[in-house]
C-alpha positions as a Markdown table, in Angstrom:
| # | Residue | x | y | z |
|---|---|---|---|---|
| 1 | Met | 6.4 | 27.8 | -33.1 |
| 2 | Ser | 8.8 | 25.0 | -33.6 |
| 3 | Gln | 10.1 | 23.0 | -30.5 |
| 4 | Pro | 13.6 | 21.1 | -30.4 |
| 5 | Leu | 13.2 | 17.5 | -30.8 |
| 6 | Ala | 15.9 | 17.0 | -27.9 |
| 7 | Phe | 18.1 | 18.4 | -25.3 |
| 8 | Gln | 21.6 | 17.3 | -25.9 |
| 9 | Val | 24.5 | 17.1 | -23.4 |
| 10 | Phe | 28.2 | 15.8 | -24.2 |
| 11 | Leu | 29.8 | 14.1 | -21.4 |
| 12 | Thr | 33.6 | 13.6 | -21.4 |
| 13 | Asp | 32.7 | 10.2 | -19.5 |
| 14 | Asp | 33.1 | 6.9 | -21.1 |
| 15 | Tyr | 29.7 | 5.2 | -22.2 |
| 16 | Glu | 29.1 | 3.0 | -19.4 |
| 17 | Thr | 29.6 | 5.7 | -16.8 |
| 18 | Ala | 27.3 | 8.0 | -18.9 |
| 19 | Val | 24.8 | 5.4 | -18.8 |
| 20 | Glu | 24.9 | 5.2 | -15.1 |
| 21 | Lys | 24.8 | 9.0 | -14.7 |
| 22 | Val | 21.9 | 9.4 | -16.8 |
| 23 | Thr | 19.9 | 6.8 | -15.1 |
| 24 | Ala | 20.7 | 8.4 | -11.7 |
| 25 | Ala | 19.9 | 11.7 | -13.2 |
| 26 | Leu | 16.7 | 10.4 | -14.3 |
| 27 | Lys | 15.9 | 9.0 | -10.9 |
| 28 | Ala | 16.6 | 11.9 | -9.1 |
| 29 | Glu | 13.5 | 13.6 | -11.2 |
| 30 | Gly | 11.2 | 10.8 | -10.5 |
| 31 | Tyr | 11.8 | 8.6 | -13.6 |
| 32 | Gly | 12.5 | 4.9 | -13.9 |
| 33 | Val | 14.0 | 3.3 | -16.8 |
| 34 | Leu | 11.4 | 0.7 | -18.1 |
| 35 | Thr | 13.3 | -0.4 | -21.3 |
| 36 | Ser | 16.8 | -0.4 | -22.4 |
| 37 | Val | 17.4 | -1.4 | -26.1 |
| 38 | Asp | 21.3 | -1.9 | -27.0 |
| 39 | Met | 21.2 | -0.6 | -30.6 |
| 40 | Lys | 24.7 | -1.9 | -31.1 |
| 41 | Ala | 23.8 | -5.6 | -30.2 |
| 42 | Thr | 20.4 | -5.5 | -32.0 |
| 43 | Leu | 21.9 | -4.2 | -35.4 |
| 44 | Lys | 24.7 | -7.0 | -35.0 |
| 45 | Lys | 22.4 | -9.7 | -34.4 |
| 46 | Lys | 19.7 | -8.5 | -37.0 |
| 47 | Leu | 21.7 | -7.0 | -39.8 |
| 48 | Asp | 25.1 | -8.1 | -38.9 |
| 49 | Ala | 26.0 | -4.6 | -39.0 |
| 50 | Asp | 28.6 | -2.8 | -36.9 |
| 51 | Phe | 27.4 | 0.1 | -35.0 |
| 52 | Arg | 28.9 | 2.4 | -32.1 |
| 53 | Arg | 27.5 | 1.7 | -28.6 |
| 54 | Tyr | 24.2 | 3.3 | -28.6 |
| 55 | Val | 21.4 | 2.6 | -26.1 |
| 56 | Ile | 17.9 | 3.9 | -26.1 |
| 57 | Leu | 16.3 | 4.1 | -22.6 |
| 58 | Gly | 12.6 | 4.5 | -22.2 |
| 59 | Ala | 12.3 | 6.5 | -19.0 |
| 60 | Cys | 8.8 | 6.8 | -17.4 |
| 61 | Asn | 7.6 | 9.1 | -14.6 |
| 62 | Pro | 4.5 | 7.2 | -13.4 |
| 63 | Pro | 2.7 | 10.1 | -12.1 |
| 64 | Leu | 3.1 | 12.2 | -15.2 |
| 65 | Ala | 2.3 | 9.3 | -17.3 |
| 66 | Tyr | -0.9 | 8.6 | -15.4 |
| 67 | Arg | -2.2 | 12.2 | -15.5 |
| 68 | Ala | -1.5 | 12.0 | -19.5 |
| 69 | Leu | -3.2 | 8.7 | -19.9 |
| 70 | Gln | -6.2 | 9.8 | -18.0 |
| 71 | Ser | -6.6 | 12.9 | -20.0 |
| 72 | Asp | -6.1 | 11.0 | -23.5 |
| 73 | Pro | -5.1 | 7.2 | -23.9 |
| 74 | Leu | -3.5 | 7.9 | -27.3 |
| 75 | Val | -0.6 | 9.7 | -25.3 |
| 76 | Gly | 0.4 | 6.1 | -24.8 |
| 77 | Leu | 1.9 | 6.0 | -28.4 |
| 78 | Leu | 4.4 | 8.5 | -27.1 |
| 79 | Leu | 5.5 | 6.9 | -23.8 |
| 80 | Pro | 8.0 | 6.2 | -22.4 |
| 81 | Cys | 10.1 | 9.3 | -22.7 |
| 82 | Asn | 13.3 | 8.4 | -24.7 |
| 83 | Val | 16.8 | 9.0 | -23.9 |
| 84 | Val | 19.6 | 8.0 | -26.0 |
| 85 | Val | 23.3 | 7.6 | -24.7 |
| 86 | Glu | 25.8 | 7.0 | -27.6 |
| 87 | Glu | 29.3 | 6.8 | -27.8 |
| 88 | Ser | 30.8 | 10.1 | -29.3 |
| 89 | Gly | 34.5 | 10.7 | -29.9 |
| 90 | Thr | 36.1 | 11.3 | -26.7 |
| 91 | Gly | 33.0 | 10.7 | -24.6 |
| 92 | Ser | 29.3 | 10.1 | -24.8 |
| 93 | Leu | 26.5 | 12.2 | -26.3 |
| 94 | Val | 23.1 | 12.1 | -24.3 |
| 95 | Ser | 19.9 | 13.2 | -26.4 |
| 96 | Ile | 16.8 | 13.5 | -24.3 |
| 97 | Val | 13.3 | 13.9 | -25.7 |
| 98 | Asn | 11.6 | 17.1 | -25.6 |
| 99 | Pro | 8.1 | 16.1 | -24.6 |
| 100 | Asp | 6.8 | 19.5 | -25.8 |
| 101 | Ala | 8.0 | 18.5 | -29.4 |
| 102 | Ala | 6.9 | 14.9 | -29.1 |
| 103 | Leu | 3.1 | 16.0 | -28.1 |
| 104 | Gln | 2.5 | 18.2 | -31.1 |
| 105 | Val | 0.4 | 16.0 | -32.9 |
| 106 | Gly | -3.2 | 15.8 | -33.6 |
| 107 | Thr | -5.7 | 16.5 | -30.7 |
| 108 | Leu | -2.8 | 15.9 | -28.1 |
| 109 | Ala | -1.5 | 19.3 | -29.1 |
| 110 | Glu | -4.8 | 21.2 | -28.2 |
| 111 | Asn | -5.6 | 19.3 | -24.9 |
| 112 | Pro | -4.7 | 21.6 | -22.1 |
| 113 | Glu | -3.9 | 18.6 | -19.5 |
| 114 | Ile | -1.5 | 17.1 | -21.9 |
| 115 | Lys | 0.3 | 20.5 | -22.4 |
| 116 | Ala | 0.5 | 20.9 | -18.7 |
| 117 | Val | 1.9 | 17.4 | -18.3 |
| 118 | Ala | 4.2 | 17.8 | -21.3 |
| 119 | Ala | 5.6 | 21.3 | -19.6 |
| 120 | Glu | 6.2 | 19.5 | -16.2 |
| 121 | Ala | 7.9 | 16.7 | -18.1 |
| 122 | Arg | 9.9 | 19.1 | -20.1 |
| 123 | Ala | 11.0 | 21.0 | -16.9 |
| 124 | Arg | 12.0 | 17.8 | -15.3 |
| 125 | Leu | 14.1 | 16.6 | -18.3 |
| 126 | Glu | 15.8 | 19.9 | -18.5 |
| 127 | Arg | 16.8 | 19.5 | -15.0 |
| 128 | Val | 18.2 | 16.1 | -15.9 |
| 129 | Ala | 20.1 | 17.7 | -18.9 |
| 130 | Ala | 21.4 | 20.5 | -16.7 |
| 131 | Ala | 22.6 | 17.9 | -13.9 |
| 132 | Leu | 24.3 | 15.9 | -16.5 |
| 133 | Ala | 25.9 | 19.3 | -17.9 |
| 134 | Ala | 27.2 | 20.4 | -14.4 |
């Protein structure tokens, strides 16, 4: 059965407020933001291309990451969990990766511990999306 790639929530908040809310909601579920890639700035610098405000946040829940890495070090290729916040019309669109979909590759999809970690990560990230939608 195919899994959706992401959970999406539209916020009526401006971009900066949305990024702050997303970061706080992730923190409430045990995630820290390890990386923040400003695509607008990157594309301007590298290609001299104009793009809307769009940030990729690399979120990590250390206990879940540790469990997954102990089970299969290849899972590191899929870490951290990416969350995108982008300017969209009169607000901001938040897209949160679905760990179940991301982990449907190769032997990772067959590993019961990886499946368990993905299910827990998905539940936490779904609560992040629900908190943002509230």
